[in-house]
C-alpha positions in Angstrom: -7.1 -32.4 -1.9 -3.5 -32.8 -3.0 -1.0 -34.2 -0.5 2.0 -31.9 -0.1 4.4 -34.8 0.1 3.5 -35.8 -3.5 5.1 -32.6 -5.0 7.7 -31.9 -2.4 11.1 -31.3 -4.1 13.8 -33.9 -3.6 16.2 -33.4 -0.7 19.2 -31.3 -1.8 17.6 -30.0 -5.0 16.5 -26.7 -3.5 19.3 -24.1 -3.5 20.3 -22.2 -0.4 20.5 -18.9 -2.5 18.0 -16.1 -2.2 15.1 -16.2 -4.6 11.4 -16.1 -5.3 9.1 -19.1 -5.4 5.6 -19.9 -6.8 3.0 -22.5 -5.6 0.6 -23.7 -8.3 -2.7 -25.5 -8.1 -3.6 -28.7 -10.1 -4.6 -26.6 -13.1 -1.3 -24.7 -13.1 -2.6 -21.4 -11.8 -0.3 -19.6 -9.4 -1.9 -19.4 -6.0 1.0 -18.0 -3.9 4.2 -16.0 -4.5 6.9 -15.6 -1.8 10.6 -14.6 -1.5 13.3 -15.9 0.8 16.9 -15.3 1.7 17.4 -19.1 1.7 15.0 -20.9 -0.6 15.9 -24.3 0.9 15.2 -23.2 4.5 11.9 -21.4 3.6 10.4 -24.1 1.3 11.2 -26.9 3.7 9.1 -25.1 6.3 6.0 -25.6 4.1 6.4 -29.4 4.1 6.9 -29.8 7.9 4.3 -31.4 10.2 0.9 -30.0 9.0 -0.3 -29.7 12.6 2.3 -27.0 13.2 1.3 -24.9 10.1 -0.7 -21.7 10.1 -4.3 -22.4 9.1 -4.1 -20.4 5.9 -0.7 -21.9 5.1 -2.1 -25.4 5.5 -5.0 -24.5 3.2 -2.5 -23.2 0.6 -0.1 -26.2 0.6 -3.0 -28.6 0.3 -4.5 -26.6 -2.5 -1.2 -26.6 -4.4 0.1 -29.3 -6.7 3.6 -28.0 -7.5 6.2 -25.5 -6.5 9.0 -23.8 -8.6 11.4 -21.0 -7.9 13.9 -18.5 -9.5 17.2 -17.8 -7.9 18.3 -14.1 -7.8 21.5 -12.3 -6.9 20.4 -9.7 -4.3 17.5 -9.1 -1.9 16.5 -6.0 -3.9 16.1 -8.2 -7.0 14.0 -10.6 -5.0 11.7 -7.8 -3.9 11.3 -6.5 -7.4 10.6 -10.0 -8.8 8.1 -10.8 -6.0 6.2 -7.6 -6.7 6.2 -8.3 -10.5 4.8 -11.8 -10.0 2.2 -10.7 -7.5 1.0 -8.0 -10.0 1.1 -10.5 -12.9 -0.6 -13.6 -11.4 -2.8 -12.0 -8.7 -2.4 -15.1 -6.5 -5.4 -15.6 -4.2 -3.4 -16.6 -1.1 -1.1 -13.5 -1.1 -1.8 -10.5 1.1 -3.7 -8.0 -1.0 -3.5 -4.3 -0.1 -6.4 -3.2 -2.2 -10.1 -2.6 -2.1 -12.9 -1.7 -4.5 -12.6 2.0 -3.9 -10.9 4.7 -6.0 -9.8 7.4 -3.6 -10.1 10.9 -4.9 -7.4 13.6 -5.0 -7.5 17.3 -5.5 -5.8 17.8 -8.9 -4.4 20.9 -10.6 -3.9 20.5 -14.4 -0.7 22.5 -14.7 -0.2 21.3 -18.3 -3.1 23.4 -19.6 -2.8 27.0 -20.6 -5.5 27.8 -18.0 -5.0 25.2 -15.2 -8.1 23.7 -13.7 -8.8 22.7 -10.1 -10.8 19.4 -10.0 -11.5 16.2 -8.2 -9.7 13.3 -9.9 -9.6 9.6 -9.4 -7.6 6.8 -11.0 -4.0 6.6 -12.3 -1.8 9.6 -12.0 -1.2 11.7 -15.2 1.8 13.7 -16.3 1.6 17.5 -15.9 -1.0 17.2 -13.1 -0.2 18.1 -9.5 -2.1 16.1 -6.9 -3.0 16.8 -3.3 -4.5 13.9 -1.3 -5.8 11.3 -1.5 -8.9 12.1 0.5 -11.4 9.6 2.0 -14.4 11.4 0.4 -14.9 13.6 -2.6 -17.1 15.9 -0.6 -14.2 16.8 1.6 -12.3 18.1 -1.4 -15.3 20.1 -2.7 -15.8 21.6 0.8 -12.2 22.7 0.9 -12.4 24.1 -2.6 -15.5 26.1 -1.9 -13.7 27.9 1.0 -10.5 28.5 -1.0 -12.0 29.6 -4.3 -12.9 32.9 -2.6 -9.2 33.5 -2.0 -7.8 31.8 -5.1 -10.5 32.3 -7.8 -9.1 29.7 -10.2 -10.9 27.9 -13.0 -12.8 24.7 -12.0 -15.1 24.3 -15.1 -14.7 21.6 -17.8 -13.2 22.3 -21.2 -16.7 22.4 -22.8 -18.1 24.9 -20.3 -14.9 27.0 -20.6 -15.0 27.1 -24.4 -18.7 27.9 -24.5 -18.3 30.8 -22.1 -15.6 32.2 -24.3 -17.8 31.9 -27.4 -20.8 33.7 -25.9 -18.6 36.2 -23.9 -20.3 35.6 -20.6 -18.8 33.8 -17.6 -20.6 31.1 -15.6 -22.1 31.7 -12.1 -18.8 31.3 -10.3 -17.4 34.2 -12.3 -20.3 36.4 -11.2 -20.1 35.6 -7.5 -16.3 36.1 -7.3 -15.2 32.4 -7.0 -13.6 32.4 -10.5 -11.4 35.0 -12.1 -13.2 34.3 -15.4 -10.2 33.8 -17.7 -12.6 32.5 -20.3 -13.8 36.0 -21.0 -10.5 37.7 -20.6 -10.9 39.2 -17.1 -7.4 38.0 -16.3 -4.6 36.9 -18.6 -3.1 33.4 -18.8 -0.1 34.5 -16.7 -2.3 36.2 -14.1 -4.5 33.1 -13.8 -1.4 30.8 -13.5 -0.1 33.0 -10.7 -3.4 32.5 -8.8 -3.1 28.7 -9.3 0.5 28.7 -8.1 -0.5 30.6 -5.0 -3.2 27.9 -4.4 -0.6 25.1 -4.8 1.7 26.9 -2.4 -1.1 27.1 0.2 -2.0 23.4 -0.3 1.7 22.5 0.0 1.9 24.0 3.5 3.1 27.6 2.8 0.2 29.1 4.8 2.0 31.6 7.0 3.4 33.7 4.2 -0.1 33.7 2.5 -1.8 34.9 5.7 0.8 37.6 6.3 0.5 38.9 2.8 -3.3 39.2 3.0 -3.1 40.9 6.4 -0.6 43.4 4.9 -2.8 44.1 2.0 -5.9 44.5 4.2 -4.1 47.1 6.5 -2.8 48.9 3.4 -6.3 49.1 1.9 -7.7 50.4 5.2 -4.9 53.1 5.4 -5.8 54.2 1.9 -9.5 54.4 2.9 -10.4 51.6 0.5 -12.8 50.0 3.0 -14.7 47.8 0.6 -11.4 46.2 -0.6 -10.3 45.9 3.0 -13.5 44.2 4.0 -13.2 41.7 1.1 -9.6 40.9 2.2 -10.8 40.4 5.8 -13.4 37.9 4.5 -10.7 36.2 2.5 -8.6 35.8 5.6 -11.5 34.3 7.4 -12.1 31.7 4.7 -8.3 30.9 4.7 -8.3 30.3 8.4 -11.4 28.1 8.3 -9.7 26.0 5.6 -6.6 25.8 7.8 -8.6 24.7 10.8 -10.0 21.8 8.7 -6.4 20.7 8.0 -4.8 20.9 11.4 -1.0 20.9 11.5 0.3 17.6 13.0 4.0 18.0 12.2 5.5 21.4 12.9 8.5 20.9 10.6 6.3 20.5 7.5 7.2 16.9 6.9 5.9 14.8 4.0 5.2 11.4 5.4 2.9 8.4 5.3 2.0 6.9 8.8 1.1 3.2 8.6 -0.4 1.2 11.5 -1.8 -2.4 11.8 -4.3 -4.2 13.9 -4.2 -8.0 13.4 -5.1 -11.5 14.6 -3.9 -14.9 13.4 -5.9 -14.8 10.1 -6.4 -11.2 9.1 -4.9 -7.7 9.5 -6.3 -4.2 9.2 -4.0 -1.5 7.9 -4.6 2.3 8.1 -2.6 5.0 6.4 -2.6 8.7 7.1 -1.1 10.8 4.3 0.7 13.8 5.7 1.8 16.5 3.3 3.4 19.8 4.3 2.8 18.8 8.0 -1.0 18.4 7.5 -3.1 15.3 7.2 -4.3 15.4 3.6 -6.0 12.0 3.4 -6.5 8.5 4.8 -6.9 5.0 3.4 -7.6 1.6 4.9 -7.7 -2.1 4.0 -8.3 -5.4 5.6 -6.1 -8.3 4.3 -5.9 -12.0 4.9 -2.7 -13.6 6.2 -1.5 -16.7 4.5 1.3 -17.4 6.9 2.2 -16.6 10.5 3.8 -13.4 9.3 5.2 -10.7 11.5 4.2 -7.0 11.5 7.5 -6.3 9.7 6.5 -8.7 6.9 3.1 -6.9 6.5 5.0 -3.6 6.3 7.2 -5.0 3.5 4.2 -6.3 1.5 2.4 -2.9 2.0 5.4 -0.9 0.6 5.8 -3.3 -2.4 2.2 -3.3 -3.4 1.0 0.2 -2.6 4.1 2.2 -3.6 4.9 -0.2 -6.4 1.8 1.0 -8.3 2.4 4.7 -7.6 4.5 7.2 -9.5 7.8 8.3 -7.9 6.3 11.7 -6.9 3.6 10.0 -4.9 6.1 8.2 -2.6 6.7 10.4 0.4 10.2 11.1 1.8 9.4 9.4 5.0 7.3 6.3 5.8 6.6 5.8 9.5 5.7 2.2 10.4 5.1 0.2 13.6 7.9 -2.3 12.9 10.8 -2.7 10.4 11.0 -5.7 8.1 14.0 -8.0 8.3 15.4 -6.6 5.0 14.6 -3.0 5.7 17.8 -1.7 4.0 16.9 -3.5 0.7 13.3 -2.2 0.9 14.5 1.4 1.5 16.9 1.1 -1.5 14.0 -0.1 -3.7 11.7 2.8 -2.6 14.5 5.4 -3.0 15.2 4.1 -6.5 11.5 4.3 -7.5 11.2 7.9 -6.1 14.5 9.1 -7.4 15.4 10.6 -4.0 16.2 9.3 -0.6 13.3 7.7 1.3 13.4 7.0 5.0 11.7 4.0 6.5 11.6 4.1 10.3 9.7 3.5 13.5 8.8 6.8 15.4 10.1 6.8 19.0 8.8 10.1 20.5 7.2 13.4 19.9 4.5 14.4 17.4 5.2 11.4 15.1 4.8 8.9 17.8 1.6 10.5 18.9 0.2 10.4 15.4 1.2 6.8 15.1 -0.9 6.0 18.2 -3.9 7.8 16.6 -3.5 5.8 13.4 -3.3 2.6 15.4 -6.5 3.4 17.2 -8.2 3.9 13.8 -6.8 0.5 12.6 -8.3 -1.2 15.6 -11.7 0.4 15.1 -11.7 -0.6 11.4 -10.7 -4.1 12.3 -13.5 -4.4 14.8 -16.1 -3.1 12.3 -14.8 -5.5 9.7 -15.1 -8.5 11.9 -18.7 -7.7 12.7 -19.6 -7.2 9.1 -17.6 -10.1 7.8 -19.3 -12.5 10.1 -22.7 -11.5 8.8 -21.6 -11.6 5.2 -20.1 -15.1 5.5 -23.2 -16.5 7.1 -25.5 -14.9 4.5 -23.3 -16.2 1.6 -23.1 -19.7 3.0 -26.8 -19.8 3.5 -27.5 -18.6 0.0 -25.3 -21.2 -1.6 -26.9 -23.9 0.6 -30.4 -22.8 -0.4 -29.5 -22.9 -4.1 -28.0 -26.3 -3.7 -31.2 -27.7 -2.0 -33.6 -25.9 -4.4 -31.9 -27.2 -7.6 -31.1 -30.6 -6.2 -27.3 -30.2 -6.7 -24.7 -32.7 -5.2 -22.6 -29.8 -3.9 -22.9 -26.1 -3.3 -22.4 -24.0 -6.5 -19.1 -22.3 -5.6 -18.6 -21.0 -9.1 -21.7 -19.5 -10.8 -21.7 -18.1 -14.3 -24.6 -16.0 -15.6 -25.3 -15.0 -19.2 -27.4 -12.2 -20.7 -28.2 -10.7 -24.1 -28.6 -7.0 -24.8 -29.8 -5.3 -28.0 -32.2 -2.6 -29.4 -34.6 -4.0 -32.0 -32.1 -6.6 -33.0 -29.2 -4.2 -33.6 -25.8 -4.2 -31.9 -26.5 -7.6 -30.3 -24.1 -8.5 -27.5 -23.8 -11.1 -24.8 -22.2 -11.0 -21.4 -20.8 -13.6 -18.9 -20.2 -12.8 -15.3 -18.7 -15.0 -12.6 -19.4 -15.3 -8.9 -17.1 -17.4 -6.8 -18.1 -18.2 -3.2 -21.0 -15.7 -3.6 -18.7 -12.8 -4.6 -18.2 -11.3 -8.0 -14.9 -12.2 -9.7 -14.6 -9.4 -12.2 -11.3 -10.6 -13.7 -13.2 -13.6 -15.1 -15.9 -11.5 -16.8 -16.2 -12.0 -20.6 -18.3 -10.2 -23.3 -19.4 -11.4 -26.7 -20.2 -9.6 -29.9 -22.9 -11.8 -31.5 -21.8 -12.5 -35.1 -24.5 -14.8 -36.5 -27.9 -13.4 -35.4 -28.7 -9.7 -36.1 -32.3 -10.0 -35.1 -34.5 -10.2 -32.1 -34.1 -13.9 -31.5 -32.7 -13.9 -28.0 -32.6 -17.7 -27.8 -30.3 -18.0 -30.9 -28.0 -15.4 -29.5 -27.9 -17.1 -26.1 -27.1 -20.4 -27.8 -24.2 -18.8 -29.7 -22.7 -17.3 -26.6 -22.9 -20.6 -24.7 -21.6 -22.6 -27.6 -18.6 -20.3 -27.9 -17.9 -20.4 -24.2 -18.1 -24.2 -23.7 -16.3 -24.9 -27.0 -13.4 -22.9 -25.5 -13.7 -25.0 -22.3 -13.5 -28.2 -24.3 -10.5 -26.9 -26.1 -8.8 -26.3 -22.7 -9.7 -29.8 -21.5 -8.2 -31.2 -24.7 -5.0 -29.2 -24.2 -4.6 -30.9 -20.8 -5.1 -34.4 -22.2 -8.5 -34.9 -20.5 -10.1 -35.3 -24.0 -7.3 -36.9 -26.1 -9.3 -37.4 -29.2 -10.2 -33.7 -29.4 -6.7 -32.4 -28.5 -5.3 -29.9 -31.0 -2.1 -30.7 -32.8 1.0 -29.3 -31.2 2.9 -26.5 -32.9 6.1 -28.5 -33.1 6.9 -32.2 -33.0 7.3 -33.4 -29.5 5.7 -30.3 -28.0 3.2 -30.8 -25.2 0.2 -28.5 -25.0 -1.0 -27.4 -21.5 -3.9 -25.3 -20.2 -1.4 -22.6 -19.2 -0.4 -20.0 -21.7 3.5 -20.2 -21.9 3.8 -16.5 -22.6 1.9 -15.2 -19.6 2.0 -18.2 -17.2 -1.8 -17.8 -16.7 -4.6 -20.2 -17.5 -6.1 -19.9 -21.0 -9.4 -18.2 -21.2 -12.5 -20.2 -20.3 -10.4 -23.0 -18.7 -12.5 -23.4 -15.6 -16.0 -24.9 -15.7 -18.8 -23.5 -13.6 -20.8 -25.5 -11.1 -24.0 -23.6 -12.2 -25.0 -21.7 -15.3 -27.7 -19.1 -14.9 -29.3 -17.5 -18.0 -31.4 -14.4 -17.9 -34.8 -15.5 -19.1 -37.4 -18.2 -18.9 -38.2 -21.5 -20.4 -37.1 -20.6 -24.1 -33.7 -19.4 -23.0 -33.2 -22.4 -20.7 -34.2 -24.8 -23.5 -31.8 -23.2 -25.9 -28.9 -23.4 -23.4 -29.7 -27.0 -22.6 -29.6 -28.0 -26.3 -26.2 -26.4 -26.7 -24.8 -28.1 -23.6 -26.2 -31.4 -24.7 -24.7 -31.1 -28.2 -21.3 -30.4 -26.7 -21.6 -33.2 -24.2 -21.5 -30.9 -21.1 -23.2 -33.1 -18.5 -21.5 -32.1 -15.3 -22.7 -28.4 -15.1 -26.1 -27.5 -13.7 -28.4 -25.1 -15.5 -31.3 -22.8 -14.6 -32.9 -19.5 -15.8 -34.2 -16.6 -13.8 -37.2 -14.8 -15.4 -37.6 -11.1 -14.5 -41.4 -10.9 -14.4 -42.1 -12.9 -11.3 -38.5 -13.9 -10.4 -39.2 -17.5 -11.3 -36.4 -20.1 -11.5 -36.8 -22.3 -14.6 -35.1 -25.7 -14.9 -34.4 -27.7 -18.2 -37.3 -29.9 -19.2 -39.7 -28.7 -16.5 -43.2 -27.4 -17.4 -43.5 -25.2 -14.4 -41.0 -22.9 -12.7 -39.6 -23.1 -9.2 -40.7 -20.3 -7.0 -38.3 -19.4 -4.1 -39.5 -17.4 -1.1 -39.0 -13.7 -1.5 -37.0 -13.6 1.7 -34.7 -16.4 0.4 -30.9 -15.6 0.5 -30.6 -18.0 -2.4 -33.0 -16.0 -4.5 -31.2 -12.8 -3.5 -27.9 -14.2 -4.7 -29.4 -15.3 -8.0 -30.9 -11.8 -8.5 -27.5 -10.2 -7.8 -25.8 -12.4 -10.3 -28.5 -11.8 -13.0 -28.5 -8.0 -12.4 -24.7 -7.9 -12.7 -24.9 -9.8 -16.0 -27.5 -7.4 -17.3 -25.4 -4.4 -16.2 -22.3 -5.8 -17.9 -24.2 -6.6 -21.1 -25.9 -3.3 -21.4 -22.6 -1.4 -20.8 -21.0 -3.2 -23.7 -24.1 -2.7 -25.9 -24.1 1.1 -25.3 -20.4 1.2 -26.1 -21.0 -0.5 -29.4 -24.0 1.6 -30.2 -22.3 4.9 -29.4 -19.4 3.9 -31.8 -21.8 3.2 -34.6 -23.8 6.4 -34.0 -20.7 8.6 -34.2 -20.2 7.7 -37.8 -20.0 11.0 -39.7 -21.7 12.1 -43.0 -18.2 12.8 -44.2 -17.3 9.1 -44.1 -18.6 8.3 -47.5 -16.9 11.1 -49.4 -14.2 9.8 -51.7 -10.8 11.1 -51.1 -11.6 12.3 -47.6 -9.6 10.3 -45.1 -9.7 10.3 -41.3 -7.0 13.0 -41.1 -8.9 15.4 -43.3 -12.2 14.7 -41.6 -10.6 15.6 -38.2 -9.0 18.7 -39.7 -12.4 19.9 -41.1 -14.2 19.3 -37.8 -11.4 20.9 -35.8 -11.5 24.0 -38.1 -15.3 24.5 -38.2 -16.2 23.0 -34.8 -19.3 21.0 -36.0 -21.0 19.7 -39.0 -23.7 22.4 -38.8 -21.0 25.1 -39.4 -19.3 23.0 -42.1 -22.7 22.6 -43.8 -23.1 26.4 -43.9 -19.6 27.0 -45.4 -18.9 27.7 -49.0 -16.3 25.8 -51.1 -14.0 28.8 -50.8 -14.2 28.7 -47.0 -13.6 25.0 -47.0 -10.5 25.2 -49.0 -9.0 27.3 -46.2 -8.5 24.0 -44.3 -5.0 22.7 -44.9 -5.0 19.7 -47.3 -8.5 20.5 -48.8 -8.5 21.4 -52.5 -11.2 23.0 -54.6 -12.6 19.7 -56.0 -12.7 18.1 -52.6 -14.5 21.1 -51.2 -17.1 20.9 -53.9 -17.6 17.2 -53.2 -18.1 18.0 -49.5 -20.8 20.6 -50.3 -22.6 18.2 -52.7 -22.5 15.5 -50.1 -23.9 17.7 -47.4 -26.5 19.6 -49.5 -27.1 17.5 -52.6 -26.3 20.6 -54.7 -23.3 22.9 -55.3 -23.6 26.6 -54.5 -22.4 28.7 -57.5 -21.5 32.3 -56.5 -22.5 34.0 -59.8 -25.3 31.8 -61.0 -28.4 29.8 -59.9 -28.1 26.7 -57.8 -27.4 23.6 -59.8 -29.3 20.7 -58.3 -27.5 17.3 -58.1 -29.5 14.1 -58.4 -27.6 11.5 -56.4 -28.4 7.9 -56.8 -30.7 6.2 -54.3 -28.9 5.5 -51.0 -26.1 8.0 -51.7 -25.2 11.1 -49.7 -27.8 13.9 -50.1 -30.9 11.8 -49.6 -32.9 11.1 -46.5 -33.4 13.3 -43.4 -29.8 14.4 -43.2 -30.3 16.4 -46.5 -32.7 18.7 -44.7 -29.8 20.4 -42.8 -31.2 19.5 -39.4 -29.1 19.1 -36.3 -28.2 15.5 -35.8 -26.1 13.5 -33.4 -23.2 13.9 -35.9 -23.4 17.7 -35.5 -22.0 17.3 -32.1 -19.1 15.1 -32.9 -16.1 16.0 -30.8 -12.7 15.6 -32.3 -10.5 13.6 -30.0 
C-alpha cells in the first residue's frame, strides 16, 4: 500500500489558483478527479493526519501513487474540465450517478412523413420529441393504449407500415379504431400529422383546451342528432380523463422541473429524481452512489448536475432544477447549465407551496430506496466475499481472486470462429474490460487450438505492457524517438494500454483438453503467477492443470455459483460476437460477384425492386430503368441470376458458366433465400 507522504508535492509547488486535479494509482490509472477554488488548500487536506480523513478518502490516498493538476481561469472552466475527465477516465473513487438501466421514454418521430408513437431507450435523436423518462415501459404502453382512442396515430414499425400499404389492408389497430390507418390512405399525411400534434400538445400539458374541444363536439353532435358520434366522443372524453388521472397535476402553473432529493450516510448516498413536465410527473429515476470524501449535500448536487445533465441534450435539461441544498459555486453551475440548454436554467431550493411538498415526497422516496439498498447490499457483499473465499480455498490460492478472467470459444462447424474474454472484479462484471477475438489461424473445430491462440494473444499483450514499464527490460520495445521513455499509459488518451492488468485467476470454458492447452501457452510465455482452472458444462466440474480427476464443488457453493456466472457471461459474450460475424457473412448478395456492379449500383437495384426475388423476375429492359444501369450491365445481371439471357423475340439462349461461377448451385433454381430479404440500409 503506497504511503501518501512518498508522493506528496513539495511545499510551495502547488498553486493557489482554481483548477482540477487527478490522483493516479501505481500503474498510472486515474482513480479520482476533483476540482478546487484553491488547489493548494484542497490538496494539502489529503495529506493531513490519516486519522482525520474520511474512510473512503483514506482508501483513495493510500491506493494512489501520484497526483497532478491543471490550472484554469474560472470556476465554469473547472466544472467543464472536471466533467470531461470524469467521463474520459471513469475513475473508480468518484461519485457515479449511473446504473445499469436504460430508462424508456415515449417518443414521437416527427422527422418522418407519418410520425410514429413508440417506446424508445438510449441516446436522444434529432427530430424526435420525447416525453419521460418513465420508470417502466409498461407505464408508457398503458398510457398509449388509453390515448390512442382519442389520438389514433401510427404506432407500427416501418416494415409493418410498408406491408400494409402494399396489400391495401390495415393492421388490427386500424380496424378497432386505435389507428387512423394512414398506410392505406384513410387520412392524408397532413391530417395524420395534425393528430400527432394534438397528442404532443396533450402530453405537454395542454389538457384543458383538449377536453373543452371534445365536450363542444359532443354537444354539437347530440344537437344534430348524431348520437353514435356523440357516444364515441363521450367515450373519448372518458379515456382522456382516465389518462389525466394517471398523471396527476402537481404544479398548477405548468412548470417544467426536475426535483432532486438525497438520503445519505458517511459512505453512501441515494438520490431520487422526479421529472415534472407541464406540471405533471412524467417519470422517476434513482441511483445509489459511494462518497469518496466527507462531501456536503451541495457537493452531491453539483456532481449530479454535471454527470446527469452533461450527458443530455440541451432540450432535455429543464428550466428549473429543485434541489435540497445549493453547491458553493451555484452561480457557475447555473451558468454552465444555461449554456448547455441555450436558455436560462434556475437552480434553487423550494421554500414553500407545491414545490416544497413535492420535494418532501421525493425525499421520502430517497429514504425508502436507501433503506432497501442497504439491506440488499449487505447480502450481496456477504455472498461475494464468501464466494471468493471458497474459490481461494478450493483452488489452493495464496489470496482471493479479486480479478477473474474467463475465456470461451464460439463457432458453428468450424466457421466464424471467435473468442471472448470477460472480467469480474470483486465478484462483479467489469464490462469495460471485456475483449473479443476473431480467430485467425484455426478455421476448424479444434477448440483447444483456438483457445490457445486467444490466450497467447492476450498474455503476449500483457508481457508487452510489462516490458513498456521496465519490468521486463530485455523484452522492452524500442522507443519511437531517442531518449523517449515508454510507459504503460497511452499518452494520447491517458488510459492504460489494453491488457495491461494481469488476472488472479484464469477460467476457461471446458474440461481437461482446454485447460491443458491454456497451461501450455502460459508455460511457454513464462506466466507463473496466474492461477488457471476450467469449468466443464456437463457436470459443472472444475479442472486444474495436470490433474487426472476434476474438483467437484458442492451444488450450494457460492464459489461454484460465481464460476458459473463468469462462465455463462463469457459464453454470452462469445456467441453474441459469433452471431454478428455470421450475419454479416450471410448477408452477402448474389450481386457481389457481377463485374462492374459496385456497392452503389447494388443498393440502387435493391432499392428500386425491393428484393432479389423481384429483381430476378425483371427483364433487362426493366433493369435499365434503374439510374446508372446500362444494357450490358442489365444483361450481365440476368445471366448471373438465371444462367441464361431472356431474348424477347427468340428462344432462350442457355449460358454455361464455369464451375463455381454465378448461375450454378441452389441459387440458380430461383428459390427464396436469405439474400432475397436483404434490407437496404
